[in-house]
C-alpha positions in Angstrom: 164.3 34.2 71.4 160.9 36.3 70.6 158.4 36.3 73.7 155.2 35.1 73.1 152.4 37.4 73.8 149.2 36.5 75.6 147.3 36.4 72.2 149.5 33.7 70.9 150.2 32.0 73.4 146.3 31.3 73.2 146.7 30.7 69.5 148.6 27.8 70.2 147.4 26.7 73.0 143.9 26.6 70.9 145.6 24.9 67.5 147.3 22.2 70.4 143.9 21.4 71.3 142.5 20.8 68.2 145.0 18.2 67.6 144.2 16.6 70.9 140.6 17.0 71.3 139.1 16.7 67.6 138.5 20.5 67.6 137.0 21.5 70.6 134.9 24.8 70.6 137.3 27.1 72.2 139.6 27.0 69.2 136.8 29.3 66.8 137.3 30.6 63.7 135.2 32.8 62.3 132.7 30.5 59.9 129.5 30.3 61.3 127.3 33.3 62.9 128.8 36.4 63.9 128.9 37.3 67.4 126.9 39.4 68.7 127.0 42.9 70.9 127.0 41.6 74.5 126.4 44.1 76.4 123.4 46.8 75.7 122.8 50.4 77.6 120.0 52.5 78.1 122.0 55.4 76.7 124.5 53.8 74.2 125.4 50.2 72.9 128.6 48.7 74.1 130.7 46.3 73.3 132.5 44.3 76.3 135.7 43.2 74.4 136.4 40.7 77.1 133.8 38.4 76.2 132.5 37.5 72.3 129.9 35.2 72.0 126.0 35.3 71.5 125.5 36.1 75.1 123.5 39.5 75.0 123.5 41.7 78.3 121.1 44.8 79.0 122.7 47.0 81.5 119.9 49.2 81.5 118.8 48.7 84.9 122.3 48.2 86.6 124.3 50.3 88.7 124.7 54.0 87.0 126.0 56.2 89.4 129.6 58.6 89.2 131.4 55.4 90.8 130.8 51.7 91.0 132.2 48.5 91.5 132.1 44.6 91.2 130.3 43.0 94.0 132.7 40.3 95.6 130.4 36.9 96.2 130.4 35.2 99.6 132.4 32.1 99.6 134.7 30.9 96.8 132.4 31.0 94.5 132.7 32.8 90.5 130.7 33.4 87.8 131.8 30.5 85.0 134.6 31.4 83.2 133.5 29.1 80.2 130.4 27.7 79.0 128.6 26.8 75.9 126.5 27.7 73.4 125.3 27.4 69.5 127.6 28.8 67.4 127.7 26.9 63.9 125.3 25.8 61.3 126.3 22.8 59.0 127.4 25.6 56.3 129.1 27.7 59.3 131.3 24.2 60.6 131.6 23.7 56.5 133.1 27.5 56.1 135.3 26.8 59.6 136.8 23.7 57.9 137.9 25.6 55.0 139.5 27.7 57.0 141.7 25.7 58.8 142.9 24.3 55.4 144.6 27.7 54.6 145.8 27.8 57.9 149.3 26.2 57.8 151.9 25.5 61.1 155.3 25.6 59.7 154.7 22.3 57.9 152.0 23.9 55.2 149.5 22.1 56.5 147.6 22.5 60.3 148.1 19.6 62.4 144.5 20.3 63.5 142.9 18.8 59.6 143.0 15.2 60.1 141.3 15.4 63.5 138.8 18.0 62.2 138.4 16.0 59.4 137.3 12.9 61.3 134.9 14.2 63.6 133.3 16.6 61.1 133.3 14.8 57.7 133.7 10.8 58.3 131.1 10.3 60.3 133.2 9.6 64.1 130.2 11.1 64.8 129.1 13.5 62.3 129.3 13.1 58.5 129.7 15.6 55.3 129.2 18.4 58.7 125.5 16.8 59.5 123.8 18.4 57.2 121.7 16.2 56.6 120.0 18.1 59.6 120.8 21.3 58.3 118.1 24.0 60.0 117.5 21.7 62.4 120.2 22.4 65.2 123.6 23.9 65.5 126.6 23.0 66.5 127.3 24.3 69.8 131.2 25.2 70.6 133.0 26.4 74.1 133.0 30.1 75.1 135.4 32.1 77.5 135.4 35.4 79.4 139.1 36.5 78.1 139.2 38.9 80.8 140.2 36.0 82.6 142.9 34.8 81.2 145.3 34.0 84.1 142.8 31.7 85.8 143.0 28.2 84.5 138.8 27.5 85.1 138.6 29.1 80.7 139.8 25.7 79.6 137.6 23.8 81.8 134.8 23.6 78.7 137.1 21.3 76.5 134.8 19.4 75.1 134.4 19.4 71.1 131.5 21.1 69.1 128.8 18.7 69.1 125.8 18.9 67.9 122.1 19.7 69.5 118.5 20.4 67.9 117.0 23.4 68.4 115.4 24.0 71.2 117.4 21.5 73.3 119.4 21.8 75.9 122.6 19.7 76.1 123.3 17.9 79.4 126.8 19.0 79.8 127.8 21.9 82.2 128.1 25.1 81.7 125.9 24.6 78.7 123.9 27.6 78.1 120.6 28.0 79.9 118.7 30.5 82.3 120.6 29.9 85.6 124.1 29.5 83.7 122.6 32.9 82.1 121.9 34.0 85.8 125.6 33.5 86.5 126.9 35.2 83.9 124.8 38.3 84.2 126.0 37.9 88.3 129.7 39.0 87.0 128.4 42.1 85.3 126.7 43.5 88.2 127.8 46.9 89.3 126.8 48.6 92.5 127.7 52.1 93.9 130.0 52.9 96.4 129.0 53.3 100.0 130.2 56.6 101.3 127.8 56.7 104.6 127.5 60.1 105.4 129.0 60.5 109.4 128.1 63.0 112.2 130.7 64.4 112.8 132.0 64.3 109.4 136.0 63.4 108.5 137.3 64.8 112.0 135.6 63.6 114.8 136.6 63.7 118.9 137.8 60.3 121.5 134.9 58.6 122.7 132.2 60.9 121.1 129.7 58.3 119.3 129.8 58.9 115.7 126.6 58.4 113.4 126.3 56.8 110.4 123.4 56.3 108.0 122.8 55.5 104.3 119.6 57.3 102.9 117.7 54.9 100.6 118.5 57.3 97.8 121.8 56.4 97.8 121.8 53.0 96.6 118.8 51.0 95.5 118.1 47.1 93.7 120.2 46.6 90.5 119.9 44.1 87.5 121.2 42.5 84.6 119.5 40.8 82.1 121.7 38.2 79.9 119.6 36.9 77.1 120.6 34.1 73.7 118.4 34.5 71.1 119.9 32.2 68.1 118.6 29.1 66.2 115.8 27.4 68.4 117.0 29.2 71.5 115.6 32.2 72.9 116.1 32.3 77.0 117.3 34.6 79.3 117.8 35.2 83.3 117.9 38.3 85.3 120.0 38.5 88.2 119.2 41.3 90.6 120.9 42.4 93.7 119.3 44.4 96.7 121.5 45.9 99.5 120.4 43.7 102.7 123.2 45.2 105.6 125.9 47.3 106.5 129.1 46.3 108.2 131.1 49.1 109.6 134.9 48.4 110.5 136.4 51.4 112.2 139.7 50.8 110.8 141.5 50.2 114.5 140.9 47.8 117.6 140.2 51.0 119.6 137.1 51.5 119.2 133.1 50.4 119.8 131.0 49.8 116.8 126.9 50.5 117.1 125.4 47.4 117.0 128.3 45.5 118.2 129.0 43.3 115.7 129.0 46.4 113.2 126.6 45.0 111.2 123.7 47.6 110.6 120.3 46.2 109.0 118.3 48.0 106.7 115.4 50.3 107.4 112.0 49.2 106.3 112.2 52.2 104.1 114.9 51.0 102.5 117.5 53.1 104.8 120.3 52.0 106.9 120.6 54.1 110.1 119.4 57.0 111.4 120.7 60.3 110.3 122.1 62.6 113.4 120.0 65.4 114.8 120.5 67.9 117.0 119.4 67.2 120.8 120.9 63.3 120.2 124.6 63.9 121.4 124.2 61.7 124.3 122.0 59.3 122.8 124.1 56.1 121.2 123.4 55.9 117.5 121.8 52.8 116.3 124.6 52.5 113.5 127.9 54.2 113.9 131.2 53.9 116.1 132.8 55.4 119.1 136.9 56.0 118.6 138.5 55.4 122.0 142.0 56.7 120.7 143.4 59.5 118.6 144.5 59.0 115.2 147.4 61.3 116.1 147.4 63.5 113.2 146.6 60.8 111.2 143.3 58.9 110.0 141.7 55.4 110.2 140.7 54.4 107.6 136.4 53.4 108.3 135.4 50.9 105.8 131.9 50.4 104.6 130.8 47.5 102.9 127.2 46.5 102.1 125.8 43.3 101.4 123.6 42.4 98.7 121.3 39.8 98.6 121.8 38.0 94.8 118.8 36.1 93.0 117.6 35.3 89.6 114.5 34.7 87.5 114.8 33.1 84.2 112.5 32.8 81.3 111.3 29.2 81.7 109.8 30.0 85.0 112.5 28.7 87.0 114.0 30.9 89.7 116.7 30.9 92.6 119.8 32.1 94.9 123.0 33.2 94.5 125.7 33.4 96.8 125.5 36.8 98.3 127.8 39.7 97.1 129.8 42.8 98.8 131.5 46.0 98.3 133.0 48.2 100.1 134.5 51.4 100.5 136.9 53.4 102.7 136.4 56.5 104.5 139.4 58.6 105.7 138.7 59.8 109.8 140.2 62.1 111.9 140.2 61.1 115.8 141.3 64.6 118.3 141.5 64.2 121.7 139.1 66.6 123.6 140.7 68.9 124.2 140.1 70.5 128.5 140.8 73.8 129.3 142.3 74.1 133.1 141.8 77.0 135.1 
């Protein structure tokens, strides 16, 4: 028996959903407005193949270093895996029906066709694709983040396509509004690697304080704006990530961190820690680590994790806070015994 690919499995699930739920939007055909490019970069337009929807992402103020990564939300929170957005005019819905009729399933007739006709043509609840309201609204459909196909959350948006008048926001969870856009933008945030500057570099000595710091130019506030502009809806939200602290994890229990909890706060000028300077060898660094045991020819993995405070502001004047995000990287640190000369 031929094994189903991910794409074909999704296709089968889609068709079953049409039959059981009366054509939910997750079974989107190609009728109606064409999907827009979903990512906008200041240097070049590029399309995110994982999400094809009416939502656009402006990445021009996102992390643009040579090496960046996505923040991980503190706690179990994740951006929406699916959502509802305006997609079909009455004419677009009719075109979807025509395509459905020409999509046979083994028997020569789509199993979803009767459910579709009942819901959108025969008045349960819409008659003749709701053409009487043409130009006054659109059918909203569910979309999903195809990069998360292994996550069952992508199937949570299982409502059949529903009509919304221009400018209204449906009272349905995960319907596109500024806050939902802000949450989707959260998933696009990219921040720079957190490789700290060390003194001594790479190789240090047992019981010798190692100073650690991040210059304010090494990392900075980043943001992503998500927007939807289709039909009678023009909404947007900007999600901003601001670095607030650095946590050091030495990679071994045989070490002392400064401060004791390893949490180095950000300075007033945006930097973290303090650069080492000649003459400070006997001082305790405001941010750093002292290793108490040799790494025996190997290395310890020093992990530096930045906590990012995440906030958002919407085009409707609403604003709020999203869960803090973290992103960390590791550095190899060799620790040697101090060699003493016996006379």
